[in-house]
C-alpha positions in Angstrom: 3.9 -59.0 -23.7 6.6 -56.5 -24.7 7.2 -54.4 -21.5 9.5 -51.8 -23.6 6.2 -50.9 -25.5 4.2 -50.2 -22.6 3.8 -46.4 -22.4 3.6 -46.5 -18.5 4.9 -48.9 -15.7 3.3 -48.8 -12.1 6.5 -49.3 -9.7 5.6 -49.1 -6.1 3.2 -46.1 -5.7 4.9 -44.1 -8.9 4.0 -44.3 -12.6 7.0 -44.4 -14.7 7.4 -43.7 -18.6 9.9 -45.5 -20.3 12.1 -42.8 -20.8 12.0 -41.8 -17.3 14.1 -42.6 -13.9 12.0 -44.1 -11.3 11.6 -41.7 -8.6 11.1 -43.5 -5.0 7.9 -43.1 -3.3 10.1 -41.8 -0.4 11.4 -39.1 -2.3 8.0 -38.1 -3.6 6.7 -38.0 0.1 9.4 -35.9 1.2 8.9 -33.3 -1.8 5.3 -33.0 -0.9 6.1 -32.5 2.8 8.4 -29.7 2.0 6.0 -28.3 -0.2 3.1 -28.7 2.7 5.4 -27.0 5.1 6.4 -24.2 3.1 2.8 -23.5 2.2 1.7 -20.1 0.3 1.2 -17.2 2.9 -0.3 -15.3 -0.4 -3.2 -17.3 0.0 -4.1 -16.3 3.6 -6.6 -13.7 4.4 -5.9 -9.9 4.3 -8.4 -7.1 5.8 -8.0 -3.4 5.6 -9.9 -1.1 8.1 -10.7 2.3 6.7 -12.8 5.2 6.4 -13.8 6.0 2.9 -13.8 9.9 2.2 -10.9 10.0 5.0 -8.6 13.1 3.6 -5.4 11.8 5.1 -3.9 8.4 4.6 -1.0 8.7 7.2 -1.0 10.3 11.0 1.6 12.9 9.7 -0.9 14.1 7.0 -3.5 14.7 9.9 -0.9 16.2 12.4 0.2 18.6 9.4 -3.5 20.0 8.9 -3.8 20.6 12.3 -0.6 22.6 12.7 -2.0 25.0 10.2 -4.9 25.8 12.9 -4.2 29.0 15.0 -6.6 29.5 17.7 -7.8 33.0 17.5 -7.4 33.6 13.9 -8.3 30.2 11.8 -12.0 30.4 10.9 -14.7 28.0 10.1 -13.8 28.7 6.2 -10.0 27.9 7.0 -11.4 24.5 8.4 -13.0 23.6 5.4 -10.1 24.4 3.1 -8.2 21.9 5.6 -10.7 19.1 4.8 -12.2 19.7 8.6 -15.7 19.7 7.1 -18.5 17.9 9.2 -21.0 18.2 6.2 -18.4 16.4 3.8 -15.7 14.7 5.7 -16.9 11.4 7.7 -16.5 10.6 11.3 -16.5 14.3 12.5 -18.7 14.7 15.6 -20.4 17.9 16.1 -20.4 19.0 19.9 -22.3 21.4 21.9 -20.8 23.2 25.0 -22.6 20.5 27.4 -20.7 17.7 25.4 -17.4 19.7 25.9 -18.2 20.0 29.6 -18.5 16.5 30.0 -15.4 15.6 28.4 -13.3 17.8 30.4 -14.8 17.9 33.7 -14.7 14.2 34.2 -15.3 14.5 38.2 -16.1 17.0 40.9 -12.4 17.4 41.7 -12.0 19.3 38.3 -13.1 23.1 38.1 -13.7 25.5 35.8 -10.2 26.8 36.8 -8.5 24.1 36.0 -9.4 24.0 32.2 -7.5 25.6 29.5 -8.9 29.4 28.5 -10.1 28.2 25.3 -12.1 25.6 27.1 -13.6 28.2 29.6 -14.7 30.4 26.8 -16.4 27.7 25.0 -18.4 26.4 28.1 -19.1 30.1 29.1 -20.3 31.1 25.7 -22.8 27.9 26.0 -25.0 27.8 22.5 -22.5 30.3 20.6 -19.6 27.6 21.1 -19.6 24.2 19.4 -16.7 21.6 18.7 -15.6 19.2 16.2 -14.2 15.9 17.4 -12.4 14.1 14.6 -11.6 10.3 14.9 -9.6 8.9 11.8 -8.0 5.6 11.5 -6.4 3.2 9.0 -5.7 -0.2 9.9 -4.5 -3.4 7.9 -4.5 -7.0 9.1 -2.6 -9.5 7.2 -2.1 -13.3 8.0 1.5 -14.4 7.4 3.1 -17.8 7.9 2.2 -21.2 6.5 -1.2 -21.4 4.5 -1.7 -25.0 5.6 -0.9 -24.7 9.3 -3.2 -21.6 9.3 -6.1 -23.4 7.7 -6.1 -26.1 9.7 -5.8 -24.1 12.9 -2.3 -25.4 13.9 -0.8 -21.7 13.9 -1.9 -18.6 13.1 0.4 -15.5 12.7 -1.5 -12.1 12.3 0.4 -8.8 11.8 -1.7 -5.4 12.2 -0.2 -2.2 11.2 -1.8 1.6 10.6 -2.3 4.8 12.3 -5.2 6.3 14.6 -5.8 10.3 14.9 -8.0 12.3 17.1 -8.4 15.9 17.1 -10.5 18.6 18.7 -11.6 22.1 17.7 -13.7 24.4 19.5 -15.0 27.3 17.7 -16.6 30.6 19.3 -18.5 32.9 16.4 -17.0 30.8 13.8 -13.5 31.3 15.3 -11.2 28.6 16.4 -10.6 29.1 20.4 -8.9 25.9 21.2 -7.6 22.7 19.9 -6.0 19.5 20.7 -4.6 16.5 19.1 -3.6 12.9 19.8 -3.8 9.3 18.7 -1.4 6.7 17.6 1.1 7.4 14.7 2.0 4.0 14.4 0.3 0.7 15.1 2.2 -2.4 14.6 1.0 -5.5 16.4 1.9 -9.0 16.0 -0.1 -11.9 17.5 0.6 -15.5 17.3 -1.7 -18.7 18.4 -0.4 -22.0 18.6 -2.8 -25.1 18.6 -0.6 -28.5 18.7 -3.9 -30.6 18.1 -5.0 -28.4 15.3 -8.6 -29.2 14.2 -9.0 -31.9 16.8 -8.4 -29.5 19.4 -11.0 -27.3 18.4 -13.5 -30.1 18.1 -12.7 -31.3 21.4 -13.2 -27.9 23.0 -16.8 -27.9 21.5 -17.4 -31.2 22.8 -15.8 -30.8 26.5 -16.8 -27.0 26.9 -13.4 -25.8 26.3 -11.4 -28.3 28.9 -8.8 -28.6 26.1 
């Protein structure tokens, strides 16, 4: 048989064509190992926690809206223009004076005299007063690192970023008498979990009740 006319020759574990130079099996293994360790982080899962209909995409935007609220002047109509309408914007809770009282007077050591004047007005007005509690958040989570190490449970690296905004507005007779803001302008967290045994350890934990 004329080996020159054979279209492919098997050398070791690699198939080599007549016009190609033979690549050692060890080199192929090394290349595969490098590719495996390099992984592809774009294949890792991502998630985004947000609230549809939220008028703000950043903490600064939310704070800027609240900065326009002036106690004693801003009306309910003004709040609607600032996207603070509980009938249209999600995650805005409506509070009555009893809810307000429970939020500010957490224990018996707190008296009415300790409260802000606007809060005192709201509690004293009872049913004439109501409040809006705003809780807005936008958080995204992304897994980084090596795809294969992540999938097989050897190492997981998760990055979380976003913001969380909380606001409170009290109204009496349709006019704002008190406001308060807070939250977390920048959320940036990183979590790493290493598992030297990979899937073997997870199986062992199930069989031995978490001993490994």
